[in-house]
C-alpha positions in Angstrom: 29.1 9.6 48.6 25.9 8.6 46.9 24.3 10.4 44.1 20.6 10.3 43.6 19.4 10.4 40.0 15.9 11.2 39.1 14.4 8.8 36.6 13.5 10.6 33.4 9.9 10.1 32.3 9.5 7.2 29.8 8.0 9.6 27.3 11.1 11.8 27.4 13.5 8.8 26.9 11.4 7.4 24.1 11.3 10.8 22.4 15.1 11.1 22.5 15.7 7.5 21.2 13.0 7.6 18.6 13.4 11.2 17.3 15.2 10.3 14.0 12.7 7.5 13.4 9.7 9.7 13.8 11.2 12.3 11.5 11.9 9.8 8.8 8.4 8.2 9.2 6.8 11.7 9.1 8.6 12.5 5.8 7.5 9.2 4.3 3.9 9.9 5.4 4.0 13.4 3.9 5.3 12.0 0.6 2.6 9.3 0.6 -0.2 11.8 1.3 1.1 14.1 -1.5 0.9 11.1 -3.9 -2.6 10.2 -2.7 -4.0 13.6 -3.3 -4.9 15.0 -6.7 -2.0 16.7 -8.6 -1.8 20.4 -7.8 -3.4 20.2 -4.4 -2.7 23.2 -2.2 -0.1 23.0 0.6 -2.9 23.6 3.2 -4.8 20.6 1.8 -1.7 18.5 2.0 -1.1 19.5 5.6 -4.7 18.8 6.6 -4.5 15.5 4.8 -1.3 14.5 6.7 -3.2 15.1 10.0 -6.1 13.1 8.7 -3.8 10.3 7.6 -2.3 10.1 11.2 -5.8 9.7 12.6 -6.5 7.1 9.8 -3.5 5.1 10.9 -4.7 5.1 14.5 -8.2 4.1 13.4 -6.9 1.4 11.2 -5.2 -0.3 14.1 -8.5 -0.3 16.0 -10.4 -2.0 13.2 -11.2 -5.6 14.3 -9.8 -7.6 11.4 -6.7 -9.5 10.4 -3.4 -7.6 10.9 -2.4 -8.6 7.4 -5.0 -6.1 6.1 -3.6 -3.4 8.2 0.0 -4.2 7.4 -0.4 -3.4 3.7 -1.8 0.0 4.6 1.1 0.7 7.0 3.8 -0.5 4.5 2.3 1.5 1.7 2.4 4.6 3.8 6.1 4.3 4.5 7.0 3.1 1.0 7.8 -0.3 2.4 5.9 -2.6 0.1 8.1 -5.1 -1.8 8.5 -3.8 -5.3 8.9 -0.1 -4.5 11.7 1.2 -2.3 12.1 -2.4 -0.9 13.4 -4.8 -3.6 12.7 -2.7 -6.8 11.0 -4.7 -9.6 9.6 -4.3 -13.1 5.9 -5.0 -13.1 5.0 -8.1 -15.0 1.7 -6.7 -16.3 3.3 -4.0 -18.4 7.0 -3.7 -17.6 6.9 -0.5 -15.5 10.4 -0.1 -14.3 11.7 0.5 -10.8 11.8 4.2 -9.9 8.7 5.0 -12.0 6.3 5.6 -9.0 5.9 1.9 -8.2 3.4 2.6 -5.4 1.3 4.6 -7.8 1.4 1.9 -10.4 0.9 -1.2 -8.2 -1.8 0.3 -6.0 -3.7 2.4 -8.6 -2.7 2.1 -12.3 -1.9 -1.6 -12.5 -4.7 -3.8 -14.1 -4.9 -5.6 -10.8 -5.6 -2.4 -8.9 -8.0 -1.2 -11.6 -9.9 -4.5 -11.3 -10.2 -4.1 -7.5 -11.5 -0.6 -7.9 -13.9 -1.9 -10.5 -15.4 -4.1 -7.8 -15.9 -1.2 -5.5 -17.5 1.3 -7.9 -20.9 -0.5 -8.3 -21.3 -0.5 -4.5 -20.9 3.3 -4.3 -23.4 6.0 -5.2 -24.0 6.5 -8.9 -21.6 8.9 -10.5 -19.2 8.8 -7.5 -15.6 9.4 -8.6 -13.4 7.1 -6.6 -10.0 8.8 -6.0 -6.7 7.5 -4.5 -7.3 9.5 -1.3 -10.5 7.5 -0.6 -8.6 4.2 -0.5 -5.1 5.2 0.3 -6.0 7.7 3.1 -9.2 5.8 4.3 -11.3 8.9 3.5 -14.9 7.6 3.4 -17.1 8.8 0.6 -20.2 10.8 1.6 -22.9 8.6 3.0 -20.6 5.7 3.9 -19.8 5.3 7.6 -16.1 5.8 8.3 -15.8 2.6 10.3 -17.2 0.6 7.4 -15.1 2.4 4.8 -11.9 1.8 6.9 -12.5 -2.0 6.5 -13.5 -1.7 2.8 -10.4 0.4 2.0 -8.0 -1.9 4.0 -9.5 -4.9 2.2 -9.1 -3.2 -1.2 -5.4 -2.5 -0.5 -4.9 -6.0 0.7 -6.6 -7.3 -2.5 -4.4 -5.2 -4.7 -1.3 -6.5 -2.8 -2.5 -10.1 -3.2 -3.2 -9.6 -6.9 0.2 -8.1 -7.6 1.9 -10.9 -5.7 -0.1 -13.4 -7.7 0.9 -11.6 -10.9 4.6 -11.8 -9.9 4.3 -15.5 -9.1 2.5 -16.2 -12.4 5.2 -14.3 -14.3 8.0 -16.1 -12.4 6.6 -19.5 -13.1 5.4 -18.9 -16.7 8.8 -19.7 -18.4 9.1 -23.0 -16.5 5.6 -24.1 -17.5 5.9 -22.8 -21.0 9.0 -24.9 -21.7 7.6 -28.1 -20.3 5.2 -28.8 -23.2 7.9 -28.0 -25.7 10.3 -30.5 -24.1 7.6 -33.2 -24.2 7.2 -32.7 -28.0 10.9 -32.6 -28.7 12.1 -35.4 -31.1 14.1 -37.2 -28.4 11.0 -37.3 -26.2 8.9 -39.0 -28.9 7.8 -42.6 -28.2 10.0 -44.9 -30.0 
């Protein structure tokens, strides 16, 4: 006796296997979009922004640039950047503690992020108010082609990430370099 089994479609098998992952990722994206939008945004605005974010993710992967630029965007959207949900930290710039919206701090409020935004503003129309959604959700300002803005926003996020990592490195090495000159001037280090 032989039994013939029909092969299920790949899409169906993938859906069964990846269902929980998609649900978790969707929840992360919804939380990210809510953080990127101005406080008090209507639920309809959030729902529309989640749909726009999905299309922004797809567009980002089509941009011809280094994957390292795209990786920061993807990790930020799922709260997977080191320093937030992954390896919590206290920011060396001002001591913001873990659990105090680290994504918001590191990619918007931190002096590094403010400096990156400061480089973007002179290139935008006079009086333009740059909001988180413009960078975090790749929403192009009026008059800027979306393809160009995608690369600009991805580069800005990567610059913010690079700057915060450099800040961590500087903070981690500062005590070692600060004690070296003191050791050289210690009485037992004096020429004798």
